[in-house]
C-alpha positions, 0 to 999 in steps of 0.5 A: 267891834272896831271903835270906829264900826260902832260909831258909824253904825250910831251916826247912820242910824241917826241921820238915815231914818229922817232921810229914808222918811222923806224918801217916800215923798219922792219917786221910787226911781229915786231909791234905785239910784241913790243905791247906785250912787252910793257903791259908787262913792264907795268904790271910790272912797275905798280906794282913796282910804288905801291907794296911797298905802298901797302904793307906798308900802306894798309896790315900794313907791317913795312918798314923791312917786306915790303922790304924785301917781295918786294925783294922776289917778284922781285928776283922770276920775275926774277928767273922764266924766266929760267924755262919759257924759258927752257920749250919754248924750249924743248916743248911748243914754244915761242909764246904758252909760252907767251900766257899763261905767258900774261894770268897769268897776267891778272888773277894776277891783277885781284887777286890783285883787291881783297883787302878786308878791310885795317889792322888796328892798336891801340895805346894800354895806360893803357890797353886801345886801341885808335884806328888810322885812315888812310885816302888817300894812298901813298903820301897824306895819313894821319893817326889821333889818336882818342880820346874820339870820336876826332881825332887829330893828332900826332908826335914822339920827338927826345926821341921817346916819342908819342906826341898828338897835340892839345889834351885837358887837360881832355882828358883821355889820356895824350898829352905826353906818354913816350916811354916804357909806350905805344905799337902800337898792330895791331888789325886787318889784315884779313888772307884771303885776304894777302893770296889772295895778295900772290897768286895774286903776284904768279900768276903775278911771273908764267906768267912773267916766262913764258913770258918775256925771250920768248918774247925776243927771239921771236923778232930775229927770225923775222929776217934773220940771216945776216938781216942788220936790227936786231941789230936796231930791237932790239933797238926799242923793246927796245923803247917798253919795256922803253914805257911801262915802263915809263907810267905805272909808271905815270897812275898806279901811280896816280890811285892806289894813288888817286882813288884806289889800285885796279885801279892801279893794275887793269889798268895793267891788263886791258892793259895785255889783249888786249895785250895777245888778239893782240898777240894771233890774230898776228895783230895790229887791232886784231878786223879786219880779216887778216893775222897773223903777227906772226904766222911763228915764235916762233912754237913748235920745235915738234908738235908731240912731244907736242900732245903725251899723257903724263898723261893718256889722257892729252897731253904733253901741257896741263901738262905742263899748269897744271905744270905751275899752280901747280907751282903757289901754290909752289910761292905762298910759295916762295914770303912769303920768309921774312916767311918762314924758316927753320933750315939746318945743324945746322946753324940757320934759312934760307931763303928759296929764299936765298937757292933756288938763291944759288943753281942756283947759284952754279949750273950755276957756276959750269957747267960754269966751268966744260964747261971751263975745258973740252970745251974751249980754252985758249982764249975761257976760259978767254972771259967766266971768263970776262964774269962771272966777268960782270955778278957779277959787274952787280949784285952790280949795279942792287942791289943798282940802284933797291932801286928805286921801295923799299927805294927810293920809300918811301923816295919819299913819306916821305922825297921829296917835290912832289911839281912842281910849282904850280902842285903836283905829286903822290911818285909813279909818281916819278918811271917815271923819270928812264924810262922818261930819258931812252926814252930822253937818249938811242938814244944819249947814243948809237950815242955817242957810236958809234962816240967814236968807229969811233974816237977809243976812245970808252971805253972798256966793264968793264971801261962801267961798273966802270963808271955804278957803279961811277954814280949809286953812285952819284947818292945817293950821290946827295940825302945825299948832298939834305938832307942840303935843306930839309925844316922845314918838312923835305922834300927834294926839287925833284930836287934831287931826279930827279937828282938821277933818272938821274944819275942812267939811264945814269950808266943804260945805260952804263952797260944793253944794253952794258952788254948783247952785251958783253955776247953773244960776249964773250960766245962760241955759245955752252953756248951762252943761258947758260950765258944769263941765268946766267944774268937774274939769276944775277938779281934775286939775286941782286933784292933779295939783294935789299930787304936786303940793303932796310930794313936798311932804316927802320924807325918807322911807326904807321899805315904806317905814319912815326913818325918822319920825322928828324929820317927818313931823317937821316937814308935814307942818312946814308944808302944811304951816305954808298952805294954811297961811295961804289958804287964810291970806287968799281967804280974807282978799277974797273975802273983801273983794266978794262985795264987790264981786258979787256984784257981777252976779246982778242978782244971782250971786245972793240969797236972801227971803223977804216978804216981797220974794215970798209974796210973789210966789214959787213962779218967780225967782226969788234971787232977782228981786233981791 
C-alpha cells in the first residue's frame, strides 16, 4: 500500500471519530452539507494537485505559460462565487444554486477525462528533426531523444549545450550540440483537445461559482440565530472541507500520476456526482426512503418570482440556468488569460482577466468608501478601515501560500527526493501535507487561542496576520536552507518540503479562520455580505498574483523535462528566498503596527475573556468589554 494512503487512513481515523461523535449533537442536515462540500473540495484539490503537471507534461506548456494558466484558473474559481451568491440571494435560493453548480462540476470533470494524444516536441539540428519520446507522469516522467532508431537520455551543461548520453560516434548527430545550433520545436498539439480542456475548466469554474459561497451560507441556516451550537457546526463543516482536500491530494494524485490523467480527474468527478445525489435527496443514505433533511433551508426568496415567465415561455429559474451555461462560454475565453490580450488607451497589451479583477476591486472599494462616508459613525468607519487593511494583507499571504499548486508542486517533482525510507510518494501527493496538518492542528490552535484568551494574552487580530506572514516566509526560507542538503541529483530531502508546508499551515491557521471571523465582527450588519464578498475577491487577486510569482521560477524544459536540474534548483532557491524574506520583513513591520491598528477595531480586534466578560453571560459580546 502507498505510504501516504496508509498515513491518510491513520490520520483520518484519529481525527474523524471525535468529529462524527460531536456531529450527533447538531442538526442532521449538517451531515448532508458536510458530505457535499467535502466532495467539492475533493474536486478542487484534485485539480490543484494535477493541473500544473497536466499543463507542462501533457500539453507541453512552458513553465511560464503553465503558471499563468494555473493562476487564471484559480483566480476565476474564487471570483465567480460572487455571481453565484448574488443569483442565489435574489432568485434561486441556496439549494437550487448548489445543485446546479454540482452538476456543472461533474460535467467539467467528465470533460477533463477527454485527453486526446499528448503534445509532442522534437529537436531540430541542421534541418533534421529528432523526436523526443516521453513516458510516465509527474515525478516519474522520463524523456529520451530518438536518434537513428535508438533512444538516449540527455541533459544540458552549464553553458546551455545539449548533451546526449552514450551516443555512438557514428550517429547522425553530434553527442554535444552547442547552444544556438539547435532548436526545440513543438511538432504536435491538437487544438481541438486543448479547447476541450479549456471548456472543462470553464464548466468547473462556473460550477464552483454556483456552489461554493452558497453551501457555506446554508450551513448557518440550520441553526436558530442564538443557537450556541452554530460556531461548533462551522468548525465541523471546516473539518469536512479539509478532509476532502486531504484525500483528493492523496488519491487523485496517485491515480493521475500512476494510472492516467483521466483517472485522477475522473475520480474527483465521481465523488462530486455522489455528493450531488446525496445533496438533492437530502439523506446520507440516499438510496433509502426517508425525510429530506435540508428541504427547510436554502429555499428561493420568492417562488412566484422564480416561476414567473421571463423570456417567452422560459421562466426565471430556467433563464438563470441558461445564463449560467452561456457564462461557461464567457469563462472559456477568460480562462485563457495568458493568451487573450488587448490594447487599451494606448498602454500596450493588457491581460483581460487582470482588467476584470481591477474593475471588481475598484468597484468593491468604491462602494465600501461610499458607505463609510454616508452611512457610518466614526467607530464603524474605523472598523471598516481595519477590515480593508486585513483584506489587503491577506492578498499578500495567499499569493505566497498558493505557490503550493504551481511552483512548489513543480519543485516537488523536479528537485525533491520523494522517497520515505523504502517507499516513494508521488509529487502531487505532497499537496496532502497542508490539509493533513490542518486536520491535526486546527483543534490545537482553537484550544491555544481559547487558553490565551482566558489568560488575557490572546494576540490581537492584526498581530495574528503578522504571525501568518512571518510563518509563510519562514517556510520558504526553510526550503532555501534545504537546498544545501541536495544530493548529486539536485534533490532536496522531503523533510524540508514537509516542514515548509507545516509552517505555511500554521500560518494559515493564524489567518484564515481568524480573518473570516474578523470580517464579520468589524463590518456593520448592512455590509457584512459585501465585505465577505470582498474577502473572496481578495483570494481571486491573490491567485492571479501567485501565478505571476510562479513564472519567475520558470526553467528551461524539453518535452516537460528539466534540462539542467542544478539551474532549476538555484532558480527556485533565488525566488523562494526573495519572497520568503519579503514576507518576514512585512510580517515584522505589520506586527509592530498591530498594536496601533488594533485600536481601529474598538474592542473587536482583540479576543480576551475575563471574569467580567464571563459574568456578563452569553447574550453580551465579551469582546466589547475588553
